[in-house]
BALODO-541204 format. One record per residue: z, y, x of N, C-alpha, C, CB in turn. Coordinates in steps of 0.05 Angstrom, whole numbers, plus 32768, in hexadecimal, padded with zeros to 4 digits. Glycine has a CB too. Example, Ala and Ser with C-alpha at 12.3 -4.5 7.8 and 13.67 -1.06 7.14 Angstrom:
% BALODO-541204
809C7F8E8108809C7FA680F6809C7FBE810880B57FA780E2;808E7FD38101808F7FEB8111809D8001810280727FF4811A;
//
This chain:
% BALODO-541204
8712878185FF870E879B85F3870A879885D586F687AB8600;871987A885C5871887A585A8870287B8859D873387AC859B;86F187AC858C86DB87BC858086E687CE856A86C587A98575;86D987E6856786DF87F7855186D687E9853786D288138554;86E687EB852186DE87DD850886C187E484FF86F187E484F2;86B987FD8502869E880484FA868987F6850B869A882384FC;868F87F48525867C87E68537867B87C88530868587EA8555;869287BD852A869287A085228682879C850886AF8796851E;868587AE84F5867587AB84DC865787AE84E2867E87C084C8;865187C084F4863587C484FB862987AB8508863287DB850F;8638879D8519862E87848525862B876F850F8642877B853A;863D876D84FC863B875984E78622875F84D68654875A84D5;861D877984D08606878084C085EC877884CF8606879E84B9;85EC877D84EA85D4877684FA85D0875884FA85D787818516;85E6874984FC85E4872C84FC85D9872184E285FF871F8502;85E2872C84CB85D8872484B185BB872C84AE85E98730849B;85B3874384B88597874B84B78585873784C68594876884C2;858F872F84DD8580871B84ED857D870184DE858E87178508;859286F884D1859186DF84C2857D86E284AB85AD86D784B7;857E86F9849D856C86FD8486854F86FE848F857387188478;854A870A84A6852E870B84B1852486EF84B7852D871D84CA;853586DF84C4852E86C484CB852886B484B2854386B684DC;853886B7849D853386A98483851A86B38476854B86AC8470;851586CE847884FD86D9846C84E486CE847784FD86F7846F;84E486C7849084CC86BB849C84C7869F849284CE86BB84BA;84DB8693848684D88677847B84D18677845D84F186688480;84CD868F845184C98691843484B08681842C84C686AE842C;849A8684843A848186768433848586588434846A867F8446;8493864E844984988632844C84A98627843584A5862C8467;84B88638842884C9862F841284BB863383F784E3863E8412;84A2863B83F88493863E83DF8495865983D2849B862983CC;849E866E83E184A1868883D6848D869B83E384BE869383DA;848786B283D6847486C583E2847E86CF83FD846F86DC83CF;846B86D5840E847286E28428847E86FD8423845A86E3843B;849187058434849D871F8431848B8735843B84B887208441;84868749842B84768760843284888777843B84638769841B;847D878E8443848E87A4844C84A387AC8438847C87BC8452;849C87AC841E84B187B3840A84C8879F840B84A587B383EE;84C18785840D84D68771840E84E78774842784C98755840E;84DB8779843E84EA877D845684FC8796845484D88780846F;84F387AA8446850487C28442851C87BB843184F387D98435;851887AB841C852E87A3840C85428791841B8524879583F3;85378780842C8549876F843D855B8781844E8538875C844F;854F8796845A855F87A8846A857487B68459854D87BD8478;856D87BF8441858087CC842F859687B88425857287D88417;8590879F842685A4878B841E85B987858434859687718417;85B3878B844D85C58783846285D0879B847385B787708475;85BE87AE847985C787C4848A85DE87D4847F85B087D58490;85DF87DA846485F687E98459861187DC845E85F287ED843C;861187C28464862A87B48469863987BF848286258797846D;862B87CF8492863887DC84A8864E87EF849F862487EB84BA;864C87F884868660880B847A867187FD846586518823846D;867287E28466868087D38451869E87D9844F867B87B68455;86AB87DE846686C887E4846486CE8801845E86D587DC847E;86BA8812846186BE882E845B86BB8833843D86AA8840846A;86A78826843086A288298413869B880E8408868C883F840E;86AD87FC840586A787E083FE869A87DE83E286BF87CF83FE;86A487EC83CE869987EA83B3867D87F583B286AB87F8839F;8679880D83BE865E881983BD864A880883CC8660883583CA;865187FD83E2863F87EB83F1863987D383E1864B87E3840C;864D87C783D4864987AF83C4863587B583AD866487A583B8;863987CB839F862687D28389860A87D78393863087EB837A;860887E583A985ED87EB83B485DF87D183BD85EF87FE83CB;85ED87BF83CA85E187A683D385D9879583BC85F5879783E5;85E9879383A785E28783839085CA878F838185F98781837D;85C887A9838085B187B68373859787AF838285B587D48372;859887B1839D858187AA83AD857A878C83AA858687B083CB;858E877B83A98588875E83A6857B8759838B85A3874E83A8;85858766837585798762835B855C876B835B858987728345;855687828368853A878B8369852987788379853987A78376;8535876E83908527875A83A18520874183918538875383B9;853387388381852E8720837085198725835B854887168363;851B873D834F85088744833984EB87458343850F875F832E;84E7874C835D84CC874E836884C18732836F84CC87608380;84D1871D836C84C78702836F84CA86F7838B84AB87018367;84DB8703839C84DF86F883B884F586E383B884E6870F83CB;84F686D483CE850986BE83D0852686C983CF850486AE83EB;853686C283BB855186CE83B8856486C883CF855D86C4839E;856086B183DB857386A983F0857486BC8407856C868D83FB;855D86C9840D855C86DB8424856F86F28420853F86E78426;857386FC840785858713840385A0870C83F98578872483EF;85A886F283FA85C286EA83EE85DA86F0840085C186CD83E6;85D686F1841A85ED86F3842C85FB870E842B85E486ED8448;85EB8723842885F6873E842686098741840F85E187538425;8600873A83F68612873C83DF862B872C83E18604873483C6;8629871483ED8641870383F0865687108403863A86E783FB;864C871B841A865F8729842C866A8742841F865087308447;865A8750840F866387688402867A876183EE864D877683F3;8677874B83E0868C874283CE86A6873B83DD8683872A83BD;86A3872D83F286BB8726840386C9873F840C86B38714841B;86BA8753841486C6876B841E86D6877A840886B0877E8429;86CA877B83F086D8878883DA86F2877883D386C6878983C0;86F0875E83D38708874E83CD871E875183E28700873083CB;8716875683FB872A87598410873687758413871D8751842B;872987898406873287A48409873A87B283EF871D87B48416;873287A783D8873687B583BE874787A383AC871C87BD83B1;875287AF8396876287A08383875387898376876E87B2836E;87628777836A8756875F835E874287658348876C874D8353;874887798337873587808321871A8788832C874187968310;871A87998341870187A2834C86F2878B8358870687B88362;87008779836686F48762837286E8874F835D870887528384;86F7874C834686ED873B833186D38746832587028738831B;86D18760832286B9876C831786A18768832A86BC878A8312;86A6876A8344869187668358868987488359869987708374;869C873683558696871A835486858713833C86B087098353;868B87208325867A871C830E865E872783128687872A82F5;865C873D8321864287488327863187358338864587638335;863E8729834C86308716835D862786FD834D8642870D8375;863986F4833C863286DC832B861A86E38319864A86D3831A;861A86FB830D8605870382FB85EA87058309860B871D82EE;85E98711832185D08714832F85C786F8833985D387278348;85DA86E7834085D386CC834985C586BC833285ED86BC8352;85D186BE831A85C586B0830385AA86BC82FC85D886B182EA;85A886D782FE858F86E582F9857986DB830C8592870482FB;858086D78325856D86CD8339856486B28332857A86CD8355;857686A18327856E8686831F855B86878307858686768318;855F869982F4854E869C82DD853286A682E5855A86AE82C9;853186BA82F6851886C58300850886B0830F851C86DE8311;851686A1831F8508868D832F85008675831F851A86848346;850A867383068503865C82F5850F8642830084E6865982F2;85288644830A8534862C8315853786168301855086338321;853185FE8309853285E782F7854F85DE82F3852185CF8302;856085E08307857C85D78305858D85F08301858585C7831F;858C85FB82E9859C861382E485BA860E82E48594861F82C9;85C185F582DE85DE85EE82DF85E885F282FC85E385D182D5;85D885EA830F85E085ED832B85E2860A833385CC85DF833E;85CE861A832885CE8637832E85E78644832385B586448323;85EE863D830A8606864882FE861F8640830D8608864082E0;8620862783158637861E8325863A862D833F86348600832C;86238633834D862486438365862D8660835E860886438373;8622866A834886288686834086468689833A8618868E8328;86538674833186708675832C8680866E8345867786628315;8678865A835386878650836A868886638382867C86368373;8670866C838A8670867E83A286808698839E8653868683A8;867D86A68387868E86BE838486AC86B88384868686CC836A;86B486A2837786D0869B837786DB8695839386D586828365;86CB868783A386D4868083BE86D6869A83CE86C1866C83CB;86C286AB83CC86C286C483DB86D986D783D386A786D383D8;86DE86D883B886F486E883AE870E86DD83B986F486E8838F;871186C383B9872A86B783C3872F86BD83E0872A869983BE;871A86B983F1871D86BF840D872386DD8412870286B8841C;871686EE8403871C870B84068738871283FD8708871B83F6;8742870583E7875D870A83DE8771870183F3876286FB83C3;876D86EA83FF878086E18414877F86F4842C877886C4841D;876786FD84338766871084498775872A8443874987168450;87728733842A8780874C8422879F87488422877787568406;87A88732841887C5872C841987CF872A843587CB87128409;87C0871C844687C8871A846287CA8735846F87B587078472;87B68746846A87B68761847687CE8771846C879C87708470;87D4876F845287EB877D844788058774845487ED877A8429;8808875984568820874E8463882287578480882087308461;880C8758848E880C876084AA8815877E84AC87F1875D84B7;880B878F849A881387AB849B883087AE8495880287BB8487;883A879F8481885787A1847B886887978492885D87918462;885F8781849F886E877784B6886F878B84CC8861875C84BF;8858879784D2885887AC84E7886A87C384E0883B87B584EC;886987CC84C7887B87E284BF889887DA84C2887487EA84A1;889F87C184BA88BB87B884BD88C387B784DA88BE879D84AF;88B087AD84EB88B687AC850888BB87C7851388A0879D8517;88A987DB850B88AD87F6851588C78802850B88958808850C;88CE87FD84F288E7880784E788FF87FA84F688E9880284C9;88FD87E084FB891387D38509891587DD8526890E87B4850A;88FF87E38532890087EE854E890D8809854D88E387EF855A;8906881A8539891388348537893188328533890788458521;8939881F85228956881B851D896488118536895A88078507;895787FF8545896487F6855E8967880C8572895387DF856A;8953881D8574895588348586896C8846857D893B88448588;896D884B85638982885D8559899E8851855E897F8862853B;89A18836855989BB8829855E89C2882A857B89BA880D8554;89AE8826858D89B4882785A989BC884385B2899B881D85B9;89AF885785A689B6887385AD89D2887985A489A2888685A1;89DA886F858D89F5887385838A098867859789F988688567;8A03884E85A08A15884185B28A18885085CC8A0B882485B8;8A01885A85D68A02886A85EF8A12888485EB89E6887085F9;8A0D889085D38A1B88A985CD8A3988A585CB8A1188B585B3;8A41888E85C18A5E888885C08A6A888785DC8A63886D85B1;8A5B887A85EE8A668878860A8A66889486168A548865861A;8A5188A486118A5188BF861C8A6788D086108A3688CD8617;8A6F88CA85F88A8588D885EB8A9E88D485FC8A8A88CE85CE;8AA388BC86068ABA88B786168AB888C486318ABE8899861A;8AA088C6863C8A9C88D586558AA388F286528A7F88D28660;8A9A88FE863C8AA0891A86378ABE891D86328A918925861E;8ACA890B86238AE7890C861F8AF7890B86398AF088F6860C;8AED88FA864B8AFB88F986658AF9891386748AEE88E28676;8AE1891F86748ADE893986818AF0894E86758AC089438680;8AF2894F865A8B038962864D8B20895E86548B008960862E;8B29894586578B44893F865F8B4A8949867B8B4A8920865D;8B368945868D8B39894F86A88B3B896D86A88B22894686BA;8B2A897A86988B2B899886978B4689A1868D8B1489A28684;8B51899486798B6A899C866D8B81899A86828B71898A8655;8B81898386908B96897F86A48B94899386BB8B96896286AF;8B7B899786C58B7789A886DC8B7C89C686D58B5B89A586E7;8B7489CD86BC8B7989E986B48B9789EE86B18B6B89EE8699;8BA689DB86A78BC389DE86A68BD089E086C18BD089C78697;8BC589D086D48BD089D186F08BC989EC86FC8BC389BB8701;8BB189F686F88BAA8A1087038BBB8A2786F88B8C8A1686FE;8BC18A2686DF8BD28A3B86D38BEF8A3986DE8BD28A3986B5;8BF88A2086E28C138A1C86EC8C188A2787088C1B89FF86EA;8C038A22871A8C078A2A87368BF78A43873C8BFE8A138748;8BED8A5187288BDB8A68872D8BE88A7D87408BD38A758713;8C018A83873C8C0E8A98874C8C1C8A8D87658C238AA7873C;8C238A7387648C328A67877B8C208A59878F8C468A558770;8C0A8A4D87878BF98A3D87998BDC8A4387938C008A1F8797;8BD18A58879E8BB58A6087988BA18A4B87A08BAF8A7A87A6;8BA68A3D87B68B938A2987BF8B918A1287AB8B9B8A1E87DB;8BA88A0887A28BA889F2878E8B9B89FB87748BC489E88788;8BA18A14876C8B958A1F87548B768A2187568BA08A3B874D;8B6D8A29876E8B508A2B87728B438A1087718B4A8A39878D;8B5089FC877D8B4589E1877D8B4389D687608B5689CE878E;8B5989DC87518B5989D387358B4389E087258B7489D98728;8B3E89FA872A8B298A08871B8B0E89FE87238B2B8A278720;8B0A89F7873D8AF189EB87458AEC89D187368AF189E68763;8B0189C187338AFE89A887248AF889AD87078B1889978726;8B0489C186FB8AFF89C986E08AE189D186DD8B1189DF86D6;8AD789E086F08ABC89E986EF8AA889D186F08AB689FC8706;8AAD89BF87038A9B89A887058A9D899686ED8AA28998871E;8AB5899186E38AB8897F86CC8AAC898B86B38AD6897986C7;8AAF89A586B08AA489B286988A8589B286988AAE89CF8696;8A7989B586B08A5C89B486B28A52899886AB8A5389BB86CF;8A60898486B58A57896886AE8A5C896386918A66895486C0;8A72896C86868A788968866A8A62897486588A9389738662;8A5A898C865F8A44899986508A2A898A86528A4089B6865A;8A248980866A8A0B8971866E8A0C8957865D8A06896A868B;8A228948865E8A248930864F8A24893586318A3E89208657;8A31894C86298A318952860C8A15895886028A43896A8607;8A058966861389E9896B860B89DA8951860889DB897D8620;89DE893F861A89D08925861889D9891685FF89D689148631;89F3891685F989FD890885E289F2891585C88A1B890985E1;89F1892F85C789E7893C85AF89C9893785AD89EC895B85B0;89BB893785C3899E893185C28999891585B78992893385DE;89A9890285BE89A688E785B389AB88E6859589B988D385C2;89C188F3858D89C888F3857189B48902856089E388FF856C;89AA8919856A89968928855A897C891A8558899389438566;89758909856D895B88FC856D895888E98555895888EB8586;896D88DD854B896A88CA8535897C88D2851D897288AE853E;898988E9851F899988F2850989B188E08503898888F584F0;89BE88D7851889D588C4851589EE88D2851E89D088AA8524;8A0488C585198A1E88D085208A2D88BD85328A2F88D58507;8A3988C885468A4788B8855A8A6488B285528A4788C68574;8A7288A385628A8E889C855D8A9B889685778A9088848549;8AB6889285768AC4888B858E8ABD887085988AE3888D858A;8ABE886B85B28AB7885285BE8ACB884A85D48A9B885285C9;8AC4883585E38AD6882B85F98AD2883D86118AD0880E85FF;8AE6883D86238AE4884C863C8ACB8844864C8AFC8848864E;8ABE885886578AA4885386658AA9884A86818A93886D8665;8A9D883386898AA0882A86A48A8D883986B78A9A880B86A6;8A92883586D28A81884386E68A7A883086FC8A90885B86F1;8A6F883C87128A66882B87288A7C881D87378A56883C873B;8A95882887348AAB881B87428AB3880087358AC3882D8742;8AA687FA871E8AAB87E187118A9587CD87138AB187E586F4;8A8187D387248A6B87C087288A7587A687348A5687CD873A;8A8887A887478A92878F87538A9E877D873E8AA687968769;8AAD8788872C8ABA877887178AA5876A87068ACD87898706;8A90877A86FF8A7B876E86EE8A6D875786FD8A66878386E7;8A66875B87168A59874787268A6B872E87278A5287518742;8A858732872B8A97871B872C8A96870B87128AB387248732;8A96871986FB8A95870B86E18A7B86FB86DF8A98871F86CA;8A65870786E88A4B86F986E58A4B86E086F88A34870C86ED;8A5686E3870F8A5886CC87218A6786B587148A6586D4873C;8A7D86BC87068A8D86A886F88A7D869A86E28AA686B586EC;8A6786A786D88A56869B86C48A41868986CF8A4986B186B5;8A40868686EA8A2E867386F68A16867F87048A25866086E2;8A148699870589FE86A687138A0886B2872D89F186BD8701;89FB86AA87438A0286B5875D89F586D0876089F886A28774;8A0786E5876389FE870087648A05870D877E8A0A8711874C;89F18719878B89F6872787A489F58745879E89E0871F87BA;8A0B875387A38A0C8770879E8A08877F87B98A2787788791;89F4879087BA89EE87A087D289EE87BD87CB89D3879787DE;89FB87CD87DC89FB87EA87D989F287F687F38A1887F587D1;89DC880487F289D08810880A89CE882E880789B588048811;89CB883C881E89CB8859881D89E78863881F89BD88638804;89EA887D881E8A04888A88208A0F888E88048A0388A5882F;8A24887E87FC8A2F888287E18A39889E87DD8A45886D87DC;8A3588A987C58A3E88C487BF8A4788C587A28A2888D987C4;8A5888D8879B8A6188D9877F8A4A88DF876C8A7688EF877C;8A4A88D287558A3788D687408A4588DE87268A2588BC873C;8A3888ED87158A4488F386FB8A4B88DA86EC8A31890486EA;8A6088DC86DC8A6A88C586CD8A5588B886BB8A8388CC86BD;8A4688CA86AD8A3188BF869B8A1B88B086AA8A2488D6868C;8A1488B986C28A0088AC86D28A0B889186DC89F788BE86E9;8A24889186E48A30887786EC8A30886386D58A4D887C86F5;8A36886D86BD8A35885C86A58A19885186A08A3F886B868D;8A05886286A489E9885986A089E3884286B389D6887186A5;89E9884686CD89E3883186E189F3881786DA89EB883B86FD;8A0C881B86D38A1D880386CD8A1287F386B68A3A880C86C6;8A0A880186A08A0087F3868989E587E5868E89FD88068671;89D487F1869E89BB87E486A489BF87CB86B489A887F886B3;89D187CD86C889D787B586D889E487A086C789EA87BC86F0;89F687A886B58A03879586A389EF878686918A1887A38692;89DD8795868689C98789867489B68776868389B8879E8665;89AE877F869C899C876F86AC89A9875486B48993877E86C4;89C3875686BC89D1873D86C489D6872B86AB89EB874486D2;89DB8738869489DF8728867C89C58718867589E6873A8664;89AE87258679899587178674899187008687897E872B8677;899A870386A0899886ED86B489AA86D686AA89A186F786D0;89C286DC86A189D486C7869789C886B8867F89EF86D3868F;89BB86C8866D89B086BC8655899686AD865989AC86D18640;898486B9866A896986AE866C8964869E8685895686C4866A;897586A1869A8970869286B2898B868A86BF896086A386C7;899B867B86AF89B5867286BA89B2866186D389C5866386A5;89C2866686E789C18657870089AF8664871489B7863C86FA;89A18679870D898F8687872189A086988733897A86988712;899486A0874989A086B3875C899786CF8755899A86AC8779;89A986E2875489A286FE874D89AC8710876389AF87068732;899E8727876589A5873C877989A68757876B8990873C8790;89BD8765876F89C08780876589C18792877D89DB87838753;89AE87A5877E89AD87B7879589AE87D4878B899387B287A6;89C287E2879489C687FE878E89BF880F87A789E388048784;89AC882187A489A2883087BB89A5884E87B68984882987C1;89B2885B87C889B5887887C789A0888587D989D2888187D0;898F889587CD897B88A487DC897E88C287D7895E889B87D4;897088D287E6897188EF87E2896588F687C7896388FD87F9;8976890187B6896C890A879C896A88F5878789528917879F;897188DC878C896F88C78778898088AF8780895288BE8774;8986889F876C89948886877089848871876189B288878766;89818859876E8972884487618984882B87608958883E876F;8980881B874C898E8801874A897A87ED874089A788038737;897987D6874E896787C08746897787A78741895187BC875B;896F8798872D897C877E87288965876A8726898C877E870D;896587568738895087428739895C8727873A893D87478752;894C8713872F895586F78732893D86E7873D895E86EC8716;894386D08749892E86C08755891F86AF8741893A86AF876B;892886AE8729891A869F871489198681871888FE86A98713;892A867787288929865A872D893186498714893C86528744;8940865687028948864886EA8935864C86D38964865086E2;891F865B86D8890B866086C38916867486AF8904864686B5;890F867086968918868386818900868D86718927869A868E;89068698865A88F086A0864888E086B8865288FB86A7862D;88E986C6866688DA86DD867088C586D6868488ED86F2867B;88C686BD868E88B386B686A3889686B8869A88B9869986AD;888686C886A8886A86CA86A1886486DC8689885E86B0869D;887986E8867E887486F8866588688713866D888E86FC8656;8858871E865B884D873986608861874E86568831873C8652;885E8768865E8871877C8656887487808638886887968662;885E877D862888608780860C8872876B85FF8845878085FF;886E87528609887F873C85FF889C8740860688758722860A;88A1874A861F88BC874F862888C98764861688BD87588645;88BA8779861088C5878F860088CB878585E488B287A685FF;88BA877385D988BD876A85BE88D5875785BC88A4875C85B4;88D9874685D188EE873285CF8908873B85DC88E5871985DD;8908875285EA891F875B85F88936876585E78917876F860B;8930876F85CF8944877885BD8952879185C68959876285B9;896C879385BF897B87AB85C4897F87B185E2899687AA85B7;8981879C85F3898687A0860F897287B1861D89888786861D;895887AA861A894387B98628894087D4861B892987AA8627;894587D78601894487F185F4895A88038600894887EE85D6;897287F7860489878807861089818810862C89A187F68610;897587FE863C896E88068657895B881E8657896187EE8666;8946881C8646893288328645893F884C863C891B882B8633;8950884B8628895D8863861D896F88708632896C885D8604;897E885F86408990886A865589818877866B89A288548660;896B886A8674895B88768689894F88918680894588638692;894588918668893988AA865D894E88C0865B892C88A48641;896688B98653897B88CD864F898188DC8669899588BF8646;897F88CF8680898588DC8699896C88E386A9899788CB86AA;895588E4869C893D88EC86A9893388D886BD8940890686B7;893B88BF86BB893388AA86CE891C889886C3894A889986D5;8916888486D38902887186CC890D885586CF88E8887486DD;8902884286BF890A882686C288F2881486BF891F881F86AC;88F1880086D188DB87ED86D188E787D186CC88CB87EE86EC;88DE87C386B888E887A986B188D1879586AE88F987AB8696;88D4877E86BB88BE876B86B888C1875486CD88A4877886BB;88AF874086CA88AF872A86DD88A7873386F8889C871486D3;88B08726870D88A9872D87298892871B873288C2872A873B;888287258744886C8716874E887486FD875D885B87278760;888B86FE876B889586E7877A88A686D4876988A486F18792;88A886D9874F88B886C9873E88D186D6873588BE86AE874B;88DB86CF871E88F486DB871488EE86F58704890686E1872B;8903870487008902871B86EF8910873286FE890F871686D3;8907874B86F88913876287068916877A86F489028769871E;892B878A86FA892F87A386EC893487B88702894887A286D8;892587CE8701892887E48714892D87FE8706890F87E58727;8944880A870A894C882486FF894D883987148967882286F0;8940884F870F894088668722894A887F87138924886B872E;895F888B871D896A88A38710896B88BA87248986889E8705;896288D2871C896588EA872D898288F2872D895289018724;898C88F9874589A88901874789AA891F874989B688F4875F;89C0892B873E89C48948874089C78951875C89DC8951872F;89BE896A876189BF8974877C89DB8979878689AF898E877E;89EC898287738A088987877B8A18896E877B8A14899B8769;8A31897087828A44895987828A51895887678A59895B8799;8A5A894087618A68893C87478A858945874A8A66891F873E;8A92894587338AAE894D87348ABF893987448AB9894F8717;8AD68942874B8AE88930875A8AF2891A87478B0189408765;8AF2890287518AF988EC87408AE288DA87398B0688F58727;8ACA88E4873B8AB288D487378AAB88C787518A9A88E5872D;8AB788B087578AB488A487718AA2888B876E8ACF889C877C;8A97888387858A86886B87878A938859879B8A698872878E;8A96884087938AA2882C87A58A8D881A87AE8AB9881D8797;8A8B881687C88A77880487D38A8187E887D38A6F880C87F0;
//
């Protein structure tokens, strides 16, 4: 469980207070006056404000140094109050510009030398060396921490920007394929409408069948067009022409190609096959294609199983491998998979989302890797020509 930054600072302040109290009890043994209530109050003011050090670093640094200077002026052991100012300087150096940090470092050095003068230190050269060395070291550590934090923020911003670009590119690619699906529907509508007009007076039955096909194809074309426009509007991109969209009747060909690559693939189709919209077939095809490609790349030589299941109101497809050949996904957590998966897993998620489905990707408990896609199917039947081959 990750602590809130304010809670973490509070714990640090409490720890420093404890250290200061333990040192304060040793003041007499070190030849200094015992701490009285005023001294203990100043010790608390030297450490407890550090709980707010990341909220107001400069203000806390100035307040802590003022309390330390007063503590030293009253003749108490300076070491007891030295830890709070040093942490305050580090905080300023890690959160504020170099000029501000340099001023606070000079302040620490000045109070340090002042403490040596008040205490009547015999080795002032050593005191001056400490007054210069400690602030420089603390400033340097704080500067490195600030640079590291800046680089981390920039890296995260670049990663987020790259992820957005990858999603946009994947959506464009999907939209291009959907463009071909819509174009196919429009071509069917054009041909069937011409046939209906040609036989309208001579063959009413054929004309009615053609008009039914036009109705079904136009409904699917509108649905696919809405999905395509939704994708393009989501990222403000523009689509283009693409290659003809494959469907479920080409799963056998894909499996054959993968087998030729050295992966033994078992294709299973269960349930009662029924026509599906072209776009939905394309979604299933691409998910299976990407999953089998990952098997080829990450677990060559493994055995894979592709199972397409028709159920009432939905269709599911799963691609699993036995993991016998290992691969970089073995034992990985979902966040790591998402980070290393690249465009492929992004495409799977976008396609599933486009058709209102769900997708689960990750290692399997019994070994290997698995992809499970579930898509809700339309209640009606698809147009004629959208066939499924077992």
